[in-house]
LUMTORFI-303402 format. One record per residue: residue number from 1; residue in three letters; z negated, y negated, x of N, C-alpha, C, CB in turn. Coordinates in steps of 0.001 Angstrom, whole numbers. Each point is the difference from the previous one (the first is absolute). Glycine has a CB too. Layout:
<sites>
SITE  pos  code      n_z      n_y      n_x     ca_z     ca_y     ca_x      c_z      c_y      c_x     cb_z     cb_y     cb_x
SITE  NUM   ALA        Z        Y        X        Z        Y        X        Z        Y        X        Z        Y        X
...
</sites>
This chain:
<sites>
SITE  pos  code      n_z      n_y      n_x     ca_z     ca_y     ca_x      c_z      c_y      c_x     cb_z     cb_y     cb_x
SITE    1   UNK   -26254   -74941    77939     -171     1371     -541    -1204        9    -1158      836     1029     2438
SITE    2   UNK    -1870    -1794    -2215    -1040     -107     -579      215     -593    -1552    -1024     -160     2436
SITE    3   UNK     1873    -1070    -2206      415     -370    -1334     1199      935     -884     -694    -2369     1090
SITE    4   UNK     1131     3066     -319      966     1063     -815     -896      885     -736     1894       80     1724
SITE    5   UNK    -2891      386     -846     -858     1015     -650     -697     -378    -1149     -237      848     2003
SITE    6   UNK     -147    -2276    -2025     -781     -554    -1028      991      -60    -1116    -1646    -1322     1483
SITE    7   UNK     2860      824    -1076      958     -141    -1182      239     1386     -812     1197    -1926     1373
SITE    8   UNK    -1009     2959     -680       98     1362     -488    -1135      554     -970     1192      298     2151
SITE    9   UNK    -2429     -716    -1625    -1109      493     -742     -298    -1017    -1155     -941     1229     2101
SITE   10   UNK     1572    -2485    -2220      -23     -859    -1178      844      532     -880     -508    -1900     1102
SITE   11   UNK     1989     2460     -631      807      473    -1057     -570     1237     -681     1911     -965     1188
SITE   12   UNK    -2598     1797     -440     -370     1226     -382    -1030       31    -1047      636      651     2124
SITE   13   UNK    -1574    -1818    -1900    -1130     -100    -1072      597     -342     -975    -1718     -546     1154
SITE   14   UNK     2997     -628    -1270      454     -419    -1157      732     1136     -943      125    -2231     1274
SITE   15   UNK      368     2998     -707      828     1218     -350    -1011     1095     -784     1695     -410     2255
SITE   16   UNK    -2863      531    -1492    -1185      533     -693     -425     -385    -1141     -528      279     1763
SITE   17   UNK      299    -1921    -1806     -451     -326    -1212      675       92    -1156    -1012    -1108     1195
SITE   18   UNK     2557     1114     -742      740      199    -1261      101     1271     -367     1155    -1762      384
SITE   19   UNK    -1345     2637      386     -147     1480     -429     1340      826      681    -1353     -708    -2519
SITE   20   UNK     2107      106     3125     1239      655      663     -287      683     1097     1301    -1582     -711
SITE   21   UNK    -2458     1965     1244     -281      785     1054    -1520      839      -56     1640    -1790     1244
SITE   22   UNK    -1577     3096     -945    -1245      619     -107     -975     -203     1322     1259     1683    -1599
SITE   23   UNK    -2121    -1139     1608    -1153     -313      854      544      518     1361    -2000      211    -1861
SITE   24   UNK     2715      945     1936      121      502     1138     1514     -584      569    -1710     2148     -715
SITE   25   UNK     2287    -3266      -94     1134     -602      834     1084      198     -660     -890      316     2000
SITE   26   UNK     1107      765    -2717     1094      452     -705      425     -497    -1215     -559     1622     1042
SITE   27   UNK     1784    -1699    -1565      407     -259    -1077    -1036      198    -1256     2141      494     1214
SITE   28   UNK    -2692    -1229    -2397     -856      367     -805      643      697    -1347    -1440    -1839     1133
SITE   29   UNK      802     2857    -1666      524      767    -1069      -45     -941    -1335     -815     2321     1183
SITE   30   UNK     2046    -2079    -1675      120     -477    -1580     -992      323     -656     2077      191     -140
SITE   31   UNK    -3306     -956      -41    -1155      216     -807     -130     -634    -1446     -936      187     2213
SITE   32   UNK     2483     -720    -2568     -350     -820    -1401     -410     1053    -1075     1806    -1973      449
SITE   33   UNK    -2272     1202    -1235     -660      661    -1269     1162      863     -823    -1845    -2130     -232
SITE   34   UNK     3018     1599      -39      917      462     -401      426     1404      438      311    -2234     -268
SITE   35   UNK     -194     2164     1550      561     1370      516     -977     1059      -45     1470    -1134     1489
SITE   36   UNK    -2921      658    -1397    -1093     1055      456     -177      577    -1716    -1556    -1429     2643
SITE   37   UNK     1577      612    -3715     -354      242    -1366     1418     1045     -297    -1597    -2664     -733
SITE   38   UNK     2610     2246     1027     1241      941     -506      -78     1263      576     1514    -1804     -218
SITE   39   UNK    -2000     2202     1306       -2     1025      963    -1252     1113     -743      859    -1836     2438
SITE   40   UNK    -1876     1109    -2632    -1019      774     -682      249      266    -1514    -1539     -969     1674
SITE   41   UNK     2338      -55    -2239      244      789    -1394     1024     1245       46     -406    -2308    -1157
SITE   42   UNK     1216     2080     2147     1093     1054       59     -806     1284      411     2070    -1668      714
SITE   43   UNK    -3026     1593      309     -712     1208      -95     -691      563     -865       82     -502     1531
SITE   44   UNK     -777     -393    -2478    -1018      207    -1009      834      997    -1059    -1405    -2539      366
SITE   45   UNK     2683     1728     -790      779      640    -1025      648     1204      355      294    -2041     -825
SITE   46   UNK     -218     2291     2226      738     1215      341     -974     1154     -167     1573    -1210     1638
SITE   47   UNK    -2895      767    -1330     -982      851       45     -682      417    -1278     -152     -908     2094
SITE   48   UNK       73       14    -3077     -462       68    -1337     1150     1163     -880    -1162    -2887      237
SITE   49   UNK     2484     2285      -48      922      636     -637      120     1407      480     1039    -2109     -390
SITE   50   UNK    -1205     2654     1641       67     1225      612     -913      741     -605      749     -747     1961
SITE   51   UNK    -2204       18    -2170     -997      852     -335       17      322    -1475    -1263     -872     1888
SITE   52   UNK     1847       -8    -2769      220       96    -1503      880     1052      -43     -312    -2331     -702
SITE   53   UNK     1550     2382     1042      916      883     -220     -482     1525      577     1756    -2094       47
SITE   54   UNK    -2454     1938      878     -413     1597      528    -1349      403     -891      891     -342     2832
SITE   55   UNK    -1560     -442    -3412     -883      513    -1061      732      387    -1051    -1703    -1299      598
SITE   56   UNK     2530      797    -1249      794       25     -914      816     1280       -4     -124    -2390       68
SITE   57   UNK      711     2554      916      805     1273      224     -761     1521      439     1758    -1926      729
SITE   58   UNK    -3170     1774     -225     -506     1106      638    -1251      644     -821      873    -1071     2244
SITE   59   UNK    -1589     -222    -2805    -1249      638     -603      395      791    -1257    -1506    -1910      872
SITE   60   UNK      276     2700    -1288       85      591    -1379     -449    -1093    -1023     -491     2430      895
SITE   61   UNK      806    -2165    -1953      -85     -831    -1248    -1465     -651       91     1692     1601    -1526
SITE   62   UNK    -2733     -635     1415    -1128     -250     -228     -706    -1163     1301      101     2599    -1472
SITE   63   UNK      397    -2228     2548     -502     -815     1280      836    -1194       69     -717     2020     1366
SITE   64   UNK     1783    -2117    -1876     1050    -1316     -312     -685     -848     -536     1909     1011     -395
SITE   65   UNK    -2516     -603     -936     -506     -694    -1092    -1249     -567      369     1126     1384    -1527
SITE   66   UNK    -2089     -604     2514    -1146     -775      434      -49     -820     1202     -912     1614    -1080
SITE   67   UNK     2309    -1743     1677      242     -639     1241       63    -1667     -601     1470     2335     1419
SITE   68   UNK    -2152    -3165     -834       54    -1422     -196     1046     -642      780    -2301       36     -468
SITE   69   UNK     3267     -817     -131      965     -892      514     -500     -972     1171     1001      184    -2317
SITE   70   UNK     -341     -283     3369     -604     -851      982      141    -1544     -432      538     1824     1838
SITE   71   UNK    -1291    -2420    -1425      481    -1700     -315     1043     -419      724    -2128     -716     -379
SITE   72   UNK     2867      187     -527     1386     -746      809     1053      936     -279    -1153    -1145     2103
SITE   73   UNK     1202     2350    -2580     1083      832      217     1361     -527     -750    -1778     1932      287
SITE   74   UNK     2723    -1732      307     1215     -482     -449      410      644    -1476      642     -329     2589
SITE   75   UNK      166     -539    -3455       23      372    -1370      739     1452      147       65    -2619    -1145
SITE   76   UNK      924     2918     1757      729     1097      283     -886     1400      222     1688    -1775      980
SITE   77   UNK    -2501     1608     -249    -1111     1033      337    -1127      247    -1177      348     -778     2521
SITE   78   UNK     -672     -392    -3051     -751     -119     -862      540      863    -1364     -731    -2266     1271
SITE   79   UNK     2076     1713    -1506      753      622    -1408       16     1588      375     1842    -2270     -687
SITE   80   UNK    -1346     2701     1822      -37     1433      578    -1040      782     -601      815     -754     2107
SITE   81   UNK    -2032      253    -1429    -1091      665     -300     -714      -10    -1324      -35     -323     2153
SITE   82   UNK      208     -933    -2869     -426       76    -1265      824     1112    -1009     -737    -2527      524
SITE   83   UNK     2218     2490     -218      748      909     -783     -549     1434      366     2119    -1601      -92
SITE   84   UNK    -2255     1979     1404     -452     1093      168    -1336      676     -735     1269     -745     1901
SITE   85   UNK    -2320     -392    -1861    -1085      264     -726      210      250    -1529    -1069    -1290     1753
SITE   86   UNK     1901      678    -2117      415      142    -1435      500     1096     -420      348    -1924       55
SITE   87   UNK      283     2685      583      608     1219       25     -970     1133     -221     1667     -990     1445
SITE   88   UNK    -2903      798     -948    -1288      701     -155     -856     -188    -1160       96     -105     2190
SITE   89   UNK      242     -723    -3113     -753     -283     -988      -12     1037    -1044      359    -2210      590
SITE   90   UNK    -1357     2190    -1194     -347     1133    -1307      124     -704    -1434    -1872     1345     1528
SITE   91   UNK     2524     -680    -2336     -357     -560    -1446    -1355      483     -523     2461      -29     -557
SITE   92   UNK    -2949     -984     -106    -1325      406     -791     -153     -684    -1157    -1105      462     1896
SITE   93   UNK      464      229    -2870     -342     -482    -1015    -1397     -292     -591     1953      885        0
SITE   94   UNK    -2498    -1929      -63    -1398     -553        0     -301     -374    -1334       98     -824     2264
SITE   95   UNK     -883     1643    -2985     -566     -694    -1442    -1441     -504      188     1398     1656    -1527
SITE   96   UNK    -1146    -3122     1614    -1404     -639      -88     -219     -968    -1063     -114      270     2298
SITE   97   UNK    -1086       24    -2619     -403     -871    -1327      763       76    -1182     -746    -1478     1437
SITE   98   UNK     1463     2841    -1553      750      129    -1183     1488      -19      145    -1868     -988    -1016
SITE   99   UNK     2169       52     2121     1454     -202      305      603      813      923     -355    -2043     -490
SITE  100   UNK     1726     2367      433      510     1015     1271      747     -961      855      357     2357    -1322
SITE  101   UNK     -539    -2219     2673      798     -943      913      710     1301      885    -1819    -2574      151
SITE  102   UNK     3201     2355     -147      742      455     1196      320     -484     1238      594      692    -1523
SITE  103   UNK     -957      -70     2542      243     -733     1426      274      967      846    -1449    -1798     -239
SITE  104   UNK     1894      931     1340      573      874     1073     -662     -594     1253     2355      580    -1182
SITE  105   UNK    -3345      537     1740    -1064     -572      944      190     1023     1242    -1873    -1026    -1948
SITE  106   UNK     1460      420     3102      -18      879     1172    -1333     1026     -322     1177    -1995     1834
SITE  107   UNK     -937     3149     -991    -1003      920     -499    -1555     -406      567     2012     1932      -87
SITE  108   UNK    -1942    -3070     1084    -1423     -455      573     -562     -773     -771      521      105     2006
SITE  109   UNK      251     -864    -2989     -603    -1197     -960    -1214      703     -824     2496    -1374     -370
SITE  110   UNK    -3575      759      322     -996      165     -778      -25     -490    -1277     -871      120     1812
SITE  111   UNK      -26      566    -2872      180     -369    -1427     -407    -1740       73     -731     2803    -1193
SITE  112   UNK     -190    -3017     1724     -549    -1610      147     1076     -883      394    -2265      664      770
SITE  113   UNK     3020     -251      207     1109    -1076      404      945       44     -983     -220      179     2366
SITE  114   UNK      661     1256    -2907     1193     -155     -931     -555     -823    -1163     1192     2289      640
SITE  115   UNK    -2434    -2354    -1134     -308     -656    -1086       11    -1527      206    -1238     2010     -657
SITE  116   UNK      611    -2147     1651     -296    -1599      488     1387     -647      308    -2408      537     1207
SITE  117   UNK     3332      129     -529     1083     -758      732     1166      440     -820    -1007      -93     2472
SITE  118   UNK     1217     1137    -3274     1229      161     -594     -287       31    -1502     1010     1218     2027
SITE  119   UNK    -2171    -1152    -2582      205      -88    -1370     -966    -1370     -739      549     2919      147
SITE  120   UNK    -1092    -3498      920     -924    -1390     -220    -1332      460     -842     2268    -1780     -154
SITE  121   UNK    -2715     2865      419    -1082      439     -625    -1221     -483     1072     1364     2113    -1391
SITE  122   UNK    -2083    -2917     1358    -1044     -541      782    -1344       87       92     1408     -996     -174
SITE  123   UNK    -1613     1696    -1180    -1346      465     -234     -922      811      991     1035      -82    -2046
SITE  124   UNK     -317     1372     2529     -476      338     1064      -12     -808     1261      499     1780    -1112
SITE  125   UNK    -1648    -1766     1864      133     -788     1400       61      718     1179    -1146    -1596     -938
SITE  126   UNK     1552      918     1931      395      518     1331    -1356     -691      921     3128       96     -412
SITE  127   UNK    -4213      484      226    -1057     -248      953       89      411     1459    -1177      175    -1946
SITE  128   UNK      808     1162     2028     -251      755     1581     1348      473      486    -2442     1013     -513
SITE  129   UNK     3218     -504     -676     1250      808      102     -349     1514      835     1552    -2504       39
SITE  130   UNK    -2764     2893     -128     -309     1011      892     -830     1018    -1210     -138    -1646     2677
SITE  131   UNK     -105     1329    -3955     -522      784     -912    -1615       -3      378     2363     1424     -361
SITE  132   UNK    -2888    -2763      624    -1483       96      105     -656    -1014     -917      179      783     2386
SITE  133   UNK      583    -1676    -2897     -626    -1143     -937       92      157    -1601      655    -1525     1938
SITE  134   UNK      577     2313    -2251      -63      395    -1234     1003    -1188     -888    -2640     1302      481
SITE  135   UNK     2855    -2375       45      583     -982     -513     1257       76     -692    -1187     -815     1520
SITE  136   UNK     1697     2037    -1106     1167      723     -496       77      935    -1040      376     -344     1925
SITE  137   UNK    -1436      535    -2391     -506     1181    -1026     1017     -140    -1216    -2777      -79      632
SITE  138   UNK     3413     1157     -971      434      220    -1232        5     1111     -564      965    -1448      450
SITE  139   UNK     -625     1846    -1693     -202     1067     -699     1470     1010     -253    -2124    -1579    -1039
SITE  140   UNK     2027     2572     1751     1439      971      242     -461     1227    -1212      667     -387     3294
SITE  141   UNK       28      560    -4278     -470     1043     -886    -1567     -254     -588     1660     1632     1424
SITE  142   UNK    -1969    -2420    -1453    -1423     -423     -332    -1199      309     1168      812      485    -2539
SITE  143   UNK     -284     -251     3639     -963      277     1237      252    -1384      778      187     2907      240
SITE  144   UNK    -1292    -3372      493      206    -1072      784      668      374     1261    -1872    -1032    -1035
SITE  145   UNK     2550      204     1634      585      121     1006      207    -1248     1060      820     1751    -1502
SITE  146   UNK     -801    -1374     2715      196    -1086     1016     1583     -222      102    -2262      651     1395
SITE  147   UNK     2561    -2043    -1996     1577      144      201      744     -265     1208     -119     -533    -2052
SITE  148   UNK     -996     -169     3148      510     -249     1425      274     1301      569    -1295    -2087      359
SITE  149   UNK      818     3206     -756      120     1245      772      877      830     -845    -2269     -117     1161
SITE  150   UNK     2763     -278    -2209      730      963     -890     1558     -287      214    -2015       89    -1830
SITE  151   UNK     2961      579     2256     1131        3      219      861     -152    -1536     -669     1358     2388
SITE  152   UNK     1645    -2438    -2497      448     -110    -1101      991     1287     -680     -404    -2504      822
SITE  153   UNK      815     3130      163      718     1180     -591     -734     1066     -104     1834     -676      774
SITE  154   UNK    -3017      783     -699     -884      866     -468     -540     -153    -1451     -446      128     2321
SITE  155   UNK      783    -1180    -2830     -685     -644    -1256     1504      192    -1085    -2159    -2195     1445
SITE  156   UNK     3163     2752    -1155     1141      377     -808     -518      599    -1284     1445      390     2032
SITE  157   UNK    -1309    -1332    -3179     -279      790    -1227    -1310        4     -666     1556     1270      931
SITE  158   UNK    -2490    -1810      -83    -1531     -136     -395     -134    -1251     -578     -906     1365     1772
SITE  159   UNK     -315    -1293    -2615     -190    -1118     -781    -1136     -777      889      708     1178    -2467
SITE  160   UNK     -104    -2304     2723     -953     -965     1124     -553    -1468     -910     1784      847     2545
SITE  161   UNK    -3043     -737    -2324     -438    -1169     -836     -463     -967     1020     -701     1313    -2116
SITE  162   UNK      805    -2603     1974     -653    -1217      776     -907     -813     -869     2012     -179     1446
SITE  163   UNK    -2599     -613     -932     -916     -742     -687      776    -1064    -1344    -1560      192     2583
SITE  164   UNK     2737     -410    -2117      711     -575     -995      354      537    -1399      638     -781     1930
SITE  165   UNK     -900     2319    -1499      507      984    -1276    -1018      388     -960     1594     1003     1452
SITE  166   UNK    -3069    -1464    -1208    -1025     1053     -487     -452     -759    -1190     -830     1185     2289
SITE  167   UNK     1341    -2405    -2679     -560     -787    -1278      765      482     -943     -705    -2067      921
SITE  168   UNK      290     2035    -2032      732      336    -1576      477    -1228     -332    -1511     1786    -1000
SITE  169   UNK     2933    -2332     1219      219    -1392     -472     -705    -1084      705      340      983    -2064
SITE  170   UNK    -1080    -1749      816     -972    -1163      440    -1403      695       17     1420    -2082    -1120
SITE  171   UNK    -1754     3355      902    -1280      514      175     -287      625     1194        8      192    -2120
SITE  172   UNK    -1077     -655     2911     -201      337     1232     -550     1597      -54     -425    -2671      702
SITE  173   UNK      662     3130      184     -885     1337      485    -1267     -168      153     1616      740     1114
SITE  174   UNK    -2582      187    -1935    -1487     -264      222     -499     -255     1579     -287     1547    -2163
SITE  175   UNK      892     -999     3065     -399      -98     1339      433    -1337      370      130     2429      526
SITE  176   UNK      812    -3111     -862      561    -1323        1     -915     -920     -470     2091      819     -283
SITE  177   UNK    -2432     -470     -978    -1146    -1034     -871    -1459       51      646     1233      506    -2404
SITE  178   UNK    -1418      526     2981    -1404       87      654       -5     -655     1262     -477     2089    -1036
SITE  179   UNK     1706    -2177     1691      122     -544     1440     -352    -1520     -209     1953     1752      921
SITE  180   UNK    -1200    -2111    -1982     -129    -1259     -514    -1288     -525     -151     1863      468     -965
SITE  181   UNK    -2767      565     -106    -1177     -720     -581    -1083      324     1274      575      334    -2970
SITE  182   UNK     -417      433     3647     -926      218     1192      289     -940     1328     -150     2489     -897
SITE  183   UNK     1205    -3001      729      350    -1027     1064      -64      890     1441    -1118    -2288    -1471
SITE  184   UNK     2134     3368     1263     -126     1072     1114     1200     -289     1046    -1081     1910    -1707
SITE  185   UNK     1468    -3054     2024      533     -668      993       99    -1255      308      757     1516     -262
SITE  186   UNK     -288    -1836     1572     -123    -1506      359     1488     -574      395    -2588      370      943
SITE  187   UNK     2881       55      182     1338     -379       80     1177      767     -673     -940     -816     1941
SITE  188   UNK      646     2100    -2138      818      669     -961     1058      850      682     -423    -1846    -1604
SITE  189   UNK      584     1712     3016     1178      707      751     -270     1722     -305      207    -2160     2190
SITE  190   UNK    -1383     2445    -2310     -117     1360      -21     -250      603    -1338     -735     -245     2207
SITE  191   UNK      679     -638    -3166     -319      275    -1198      892      876     -904    -1090    -1984      407
SITE  192   UNK     2487     2001     -179      872      816     -683     -173     1422      546     1587    -1935     -424
SITE  193   UNK    -2003     2198     1702     -179     1053      518    -1507      783     -692     1561    -1134     2204
SITE  194   UNK    -2344      312    -2245    -1264      296     -635       11      396    -1342     -821    -1434     1415
SITE  195   UNK     1540      878    -2118       10      129    -1601     1065     1640      -58     -110    -3447     -891
SITE  196   UNK     1247     3456     1568      484     1139       10     -841      939      309     1770     -892      353
SITE  197   UNK    -2471      928      884     -795     1280      481    -1141      225     -926      554     -368     2447
SITE  198   UNK    -1230     -672    -3037    -1034      250     -933      446      843    -1454    -1029    -2277     1137
SITE  199   UNK     2322     2143    -1592      503      498     -885      356     1630      367      685    -2520     -694
SITE  200   UNK     -233     2354     1856      266     1687      338    -1258      689      268     2218     -392     1123
SITE  201   UNK    -3339     -351     -574    -1268      568      561     -697      548    -1755     -407    -2046     2848
SITE  202   UNK      572     1333    -3837     -659      236    -1048      708     1045     -466     -891    -2086     -375
SITE  203   UNK     2031     2375      391      820     1100     -533     -754     1229      617     2405    -1329     -181
SITE  204   UNK    -2352     1373     1682     -477     1114      699    -1247      498     -596     1061     -809     1986
SITE  205   UNK    -1935     -230    -2249    -1499      366     -259      204      787    -1523    -1371    -2367     1469
SITE  206   UNK     2243     1799    -2405      228      553    -1402      498     1537      258      701    -2495    -1150
SITE  207   UNK      -66     2598     2182      896     1329      235    -1249     1021      624     2777    -1316      673
SITE  208   UNK    -3849      700     -297    -1097     1106      642      144      -90     1541      182     1806    -2044
SITE  209   UNK      428    -2849     2817      159       87     1424    -1550     -535      716     2959     -480     -266
SITE  210   UNK    -3286     1457     1117    -1280     -505      629      443     -937     1279    -1441     2274     -784
SITE  211   UNK      273    -2775     1253      331    -1020     1279    -1012      471     1380      577    -2324    -1911
SITE  212   UNK     -480     1650     2714     -854      392     1214    -1432     -363     -348     1900     -404     1733
SITE  213   UNK    -2307     -476    -2700    -1403     -135     -277     -456      965    -1050      143    -2348      635
SITE  214   UNK      804     2886    -1323     -537      793    -1155     -901     1295      432     2155     -803    -1312
SITE  215   UNK    -3402      580      666    -1216     1020      420      701     1489     -216    -2264    -1696     -902
SITE  216   UNK     2787     1875     -302      339     1445     -195     1535      -63     -245    -2386      791    -1038
SITE  217   UNK     3247     -223     1746     1617     -131     -363      168      897    -1041      928     -511     2255
SITE  218   UNK    -1718     1681    -2631      238      481    -1119     -334     -503    -1455      -85     1468     1629
SITE  219   UNK     -504    -2583    -1232     -736     -909    -1305      567    -1306      315    -2452     1201     -367
SITE  220   UNK     3669    -1877      347      417    -1073      407     -514    -1110    -1209     2046     1273     1502
SITE  221   UNK    -2218    -2606    -1283     -422     -884     -919     1197     -187     -925    -1707    -1081     1567
SITE  222   UNK     1296      756    -2887      994     -635     -839     -177    -1484     -167      173     2109    -1145
SITE  223   UNK      944    -2559      486     -201    -1414     -317    -1206     -675     -561     2083      393     -232
SITE  224   UNK    -2675      380     -243    -1476     -618     -608     -886      236      871      296      349    -2210
SITE  225   UNK     -482      468     3219     -954      314      624      589     -690     1537     -917     2309    -1737
SITE  226   UNK     1990    -2975     1901      290     -477     1356     -513    -1030      771     1555      781     -735
SITE  227   UNK    -2074     -576     1778    -1229     -947      416      741     -891     1189    -2280     1865     -549
SITE  228   UNK     1474    -3033      797      391     -921      783      557      520     1369    -1609    -1384    -1248
SITE  229   UNK      798     2301     1738      393      678     1154     1168      852      101    -2111     -164      233
SITE  230   UNK     2304      649    -1306     1114      714       47     1324     -838     -238    -1484     1887     -701
SITE  231   UNK     1359    -3263      -47     1026     -902       73      163     -407     1074     -215     -520    -1772
SITE  232   UNK     -672      -57     2491      161     -176     1571      822      684      667    -1870     -465       14
SITE  233   UNK     1135     1692      264      811     1087      545     1564      184     -251    -2165      948     -207
SITE  234   UNK     2444     -924    -1102     1212        7     -544     1115    -1020      222    -1352     1065    -1376
SITE  235   UNK      476    -2173     1550      990    -1243       47       27     -508     1519     -567     -798    -2587
SITE  236   UNK       76     1643     3398     -129     -390     1602     1041     -152      621    -1676     1032      201
SITE  237   UNK     2796     -521     -431     1375      -54      386      667    -1419       82       70     2241    -1023
SITE  238   UNK     -811    -3148     -137      715    -1326     -178    -1064    -1033      436     1602      766    -2025
SITE  239   UNK     -984    -1452     2957     -757     -946      698     -112    -1115     -381      405      968     1415
SITE  240   UNK    -1439    -1944    -1699      163    -1445     -223     -651     -776     1028      129      362    -2331
SITE  241   UNK      643    -1319     2942     -567     -646     1151     -666    -1328     -643     1838     1019     1834
SITE  242   UNK    -1846    -1180    -3097     -857    -1164     -458    -1418      720     -380     2149    -1580     -996
SITE  243   UNK    -2294     2790     1038    -1195      656     -552     -274       32    -1223     -715     -440     1654
SITE  244   UNK     1334      517    -2548     -276      -95    -1420     -447     1356     -375     1674    -1833     -473
SITE  245   UNK    -1976     2772     1296     -186     1521     -274    -1390      -40    -1141     1019     1025     2838
SITE  246   UNK    -2004    -1452    -2879     -988     -163    -1283      762      -34    -1251    -1641    -1330     1290
SITE  247   UNK     2224      120    -1501      786      -36    -1181     1176      561     -199     -976    -1603      -83
SITE  248   UNK     1724     2413     1024      951     1207     -314     -699     1100     -552     1429     -575     1774
SITE  249   UNK    -2639      957    -1189     -680      934     -583     -121       -9    -1572    -1058      -39     2159
SITE  250   UNK      257    -1354    -2207     -367     -446    -1548     1310      228     -732    -1832    -1943      541
SITE  251   UNK     2848     1451     -226     1234      181     -708      472     1537     -266      577    -2268     1063
SITE  252   UNK     -572     3174     -318      202     1214     -354     -745      616     -900      752        1     1785
SITE  253   UNK    -2340     -424    -1530     -961      536     -761      183     -536    -1589    -1561      158     2260
SITE  254   UNK     1953    -1267    -2236      286     -503    -1577     1280      676     -583    -1016    -2406      491
SITE  255   UNK     2027     2780      247     1188      574     -287      -61     1350     -227      917    -1587     1142
SITE  256   UNK    -1851     2549     -682       35     1205      216      -60      787    -1521    -1055     -505     2524
SITE  257   UNK      455     -250    -3544     -245      487    -1162     1161     -188    -1208    -2398     -394      898
SITE  258   UNK     3672     -327     -176      952     -468     -778     1232      960      217     -980    -2425       91
SITE  259   UNK     2096     1922     -591     1038      769      395      774     -423     1255       57      507    -2312
SITE  260   UNK      202      787     3004      461     -188     1421     1237      541      246    -2118       18      708
</sites>
C-alpha cells in the first residue's frame, strides 16, 4: 500500500512539474501566451472601438475636437473620429508677413500652432504655452500679441507679422540690428518674441501709452524720454532664461530713436 501511495505522489509531482495539474489537484488551465494575448487583444480592441465610435457619434464638435485619441485605437474608430472632427473645422484666411494663407482649422487651434504646424512659420516659439513667457509674441495689426493664447479663427483678415517679416529684404529692422550690436541674446530661443515685443512696445510709447511705472499717466514718456525703468517694465512679459536682460534693455534703448 505504501508503495502505491509513493508511486501516486511521484506521478502527481511529475504532472505538476510539466504544468498539467493545478495546485489543488485539478486539471491546470491553458495559460499559454498565445491564448492569453489573443483574449486581451480582443477585449482591448472591442473596448477602444466602442469608445471611439461613441465619442464620434455623441459629442458636440468642439468637444470631439478636444478629445484625445486613445493609444492603440483601431483604424476604423480612429478614422471615424477624425472625420467627425474634420466636419467641425472652420475656414480662415490668415495674412502673415504679407502673404495670405487659406486654412481649414478646428476652432480650438491657436494661432501659434497654425503657424508652426500648418504653415511652417517657426519664428514664434512655443515656450510655456500658457502666455507667461512671451516667446510666441507676434504683431497683430501692429499690436503685440501672444499667439499661444490667440485662436487662429479670431485672426481672420488681420495683418500678422512674425520675426520673419520685419526686415526689409536684406536690411535688418533697427531692433534686430540693435539686438545684434548689443549682444542681447544667448541661446536665442526667446529672441524672436523679444524683438517683436520690443517693436510693439516702442510703437505703444510713440502713441502715448502709459505703463505701470509711469509717474504721471497724463504725461506718458516719449521715445526721447523713455527710461530704462520704463523699458524693463514694458518688456517684463518676455522672459529670458539666459538672463540677458541688461543687454536687451540696451538694445531697446539703442533702437528707440530709429524707425520702429
